[in-house]
C-alpha positions as CSV (number, residue, x, y, z in Angstrom):
1,M,-91.5,21.9,3.7
2,C,-90.2,21.6,7.3
3,H,-93.6,22.7,8.7
4,V,-95.4,19.9,6.7
5,I,-93.0,17.2,8.1
6,V,-93.4,18.4,11.7
7,T,-97.2,18.5,11.2
8,C,-97.2,14.9,9.8
9,R,-95.0,13.6,12.6
10,S,-97.2,15.3,15.2
11,M,-100.3,13.7,13.6
12,L,-98.7,10.3,13.5
13,W,-97.7,10.6,17.1
14,T,-101.2,11.7,18.1
15,L,-102.7,8.8,16.4
16,L,-100.3,6.3,17.9
17,S,-100.8,7.8,21.4
18,I,-104.5,7.2,21.0
19,V,-104.1,3.7,19.7
20,V,-101.7,2.7,22.5
21,A,-104.1,4.1,25.2
22,F,-107.0,2.1,23.8
23,A,-104.7,-1.0,23.5
24,E,-103.7,-0.7,27.2
25,L,-107.3,-0.3,28.2
26,I,-108.4,-3.4,26.2
27,A,-105.5,-5.4,27.7
28,F,-106.6,-4.4,31.2
29,M,-110.2,-5.5,30.5
30,S,-109.2,-8.8,28.9
31,A,-109.9,-12.0,30.7
32,D,-107.1,-13.8,28.7
33,W,-104.2,-13.1,31.1
34,L,-104.0,-16.8,32.2
35,I,-105.4,-19.5,29.9
36,G,-106.0,-22.9,31.4
37,K,-105.5,-26.3,29.9
38,A,-108.2,-27.5,27.6
39,K,-111.0,-29.3,29.5
40,P,-111.6,-32.8,27.9
41,S,-114.9,-33.1,26.1
42,S,-117.5,-35.3,27.7
43,S,-120.3,-37.3,25.9
44,E,-122.6,-34.4,26.8
45,D,-120.5,-32.0,24.7
46,V,-121.3,-33.5,21.4
47,D,-122.7,-31.0,18.9
48,N,-126.1,-32.4,17.7
49,R,-126.0,-30.5,14.4
50,T,-122.7,-31.9,13.2
51,G,-122.4,-35.0,15.2
52,G,-118.9,-34.1,16.3
53,S,-117.6,-32.6,19.5
54,Q,-117.3,-28.9,20.1
55,E,-113.9,-27.3,20.4
56,P,-112.3,-27.8,23.8
57,Y,-113.0,-25.3,26.5
58,H,-110.1,-23.3,27.9
59,P,-110.9,-21.5,31.2
60,T,-109.4,-18.0,31.4
61,L,-108.5,-15.5,34.1
62,G,-107.7,-11.8,33.9
63,I,-106.9,-9.2,36.4
64,Y,-110.5,-8.8,37.6
65,G,-112.4,-10.8,34.9
66,R,-112.7,-14.5,33.9
67,C,-114.5,-16.7,31.5
68,T,-116.2,-19.8,32.7
69,R,-118.3,-22.5,31.0
70,I,-122.1,-22.5,31.7
71,S,-122.9,-26.2,32.2
72,H,-126.7,-25.9,31.6
73,M,-126.2,-24.4,28.1
74,Q,-124.3,-27.2,26.4
75,L,-126.4,-27.1,23.2
76,S,-125.7,-23.4,22.7
77,R,-122.9,-22.0,20.6
78,R,-122.2,-19.5,23.4
79,D,-121.6,-21.7,26.4
80,T,-119.0,-19.5,28.1
81,L,-119.7,-16.5,30.3
82,C,-117.1,-13.8,30.6
83,G,-117.3,-11.0,33.2
84,P,-115.8,-9.7,36.4
85,Y,-115.2,-12.1,39.2
86,A,-114.1,-9.3,41.6
87,E,-116.8,-7.2,43.1
88,N,-114.3,-5.0,44.9
89,F,-110.6,-4.4,44.9
90,N,-109.8,-6.9,47.7
91,E,-111.4,-9.8,45.8
92,I,-108.7,-9.6,43.0
93,A,-106.8,-12.9,42.8
94,S,-103.6,-12.0,44.6
95,G,-101.5,-9.1,46.0
96,F,-99.4,-9.2,42.8
97,W,-102.5,-8.9,40.7
98,Q,-103.7,-6.0,42.8
99,A,-100.4,-4.2,42.3
100,T,-100.7,-4.9,38.6
101,A,-104.2,-3.4,38.5
102,I,-103.0,-0.3,40.3
103,F,-99.9,0.2,38.0
104,L,-101.9,-0.5,34.9
105,A,-104.7,1.8,35.9
106,V,-102.2,4.7,36.6
107,G,-100.4,3.9,33.3
108,I,-103.7,4.0,31.4
109,M,-104.7,7.3,33.0
110,I,-101.4,8.8,32.1
111,L,-101.6,7.5,28.5
112,C,-105.2,8.8,28.1
113,A,-104.1,12.2,29.4
114,V,-101.2,12.2,26.9
115,A,-103.5,11.2,24.1
116,F,-105.9,13.9,25.0
117,V,-103.1,16.6,25.2
118,S,-101.5,15.3,22.0
119,V,-104.5,16.5,20.0
120,F,-103.8,20.1,21.1
121,T,-100.1,19.8,20.1
122,M,-101.1,20.3,16.5
123,C,-102.0,23.9,17.4
124,V,-99.7,24.7,20.4
125,Q,-96.2,23.0,20.5
126,S,-94.8,24.6,23.6
127,I,-95.9,26.0,26.9
128,M,-93.6,28.2,29.0
129,K,-90.7,27.5,26.7
130,K,-91.1,23.7,27.2
131,S,-91.8,21.4,24.3
132,I,-95.1,19.6,24.9
133,F,-93.7,16.7,22.8
134,N,-90.8,16.2,25.3
135,V,-93.0,16.4,28.3
136,C,-95.6,14.0,26.8
137,G,-92.9,11.7,25.7
138,L,-91.5,11.5,29.2
139,L,-95.0,10.8,30.6
140,Q,-95.4,8.0,28.0
141,G,-92.1,6.5,29.1
142,I,-93.2,6.6,32.7
143,A,-96.6,5.0,31.9
144,G,-94.9,2.3,29.9
């Protein structure tokens, strides 16, 4: 019975470790860190199919990505373009955002390594008399 509980806990921990690593990666890639005020609709922004105006546009900025409105595609449903604005590290918005990018990248690498190692903890639970769970938990705390 005890072995089943330990196995279920390690499987749950492994699954959550993988989910958190992917969530951090998605947050890093997101362009929704800063969301600007809604831009007022102009007479050109009227939707010809419904006769009403389209929903207001909110410019967004992420660590290295942004979403901007494409002015020549007003009649299209997809009139925003999202992608990187920084070609290299020095083009990231500010020094604070560069530091954020470094810390998040290191944290994501640690979380991905822990998620990878956590798969093996179902077979091996200690190395050199050290619990893998304790070491990985410490690494997850550092990455957080």
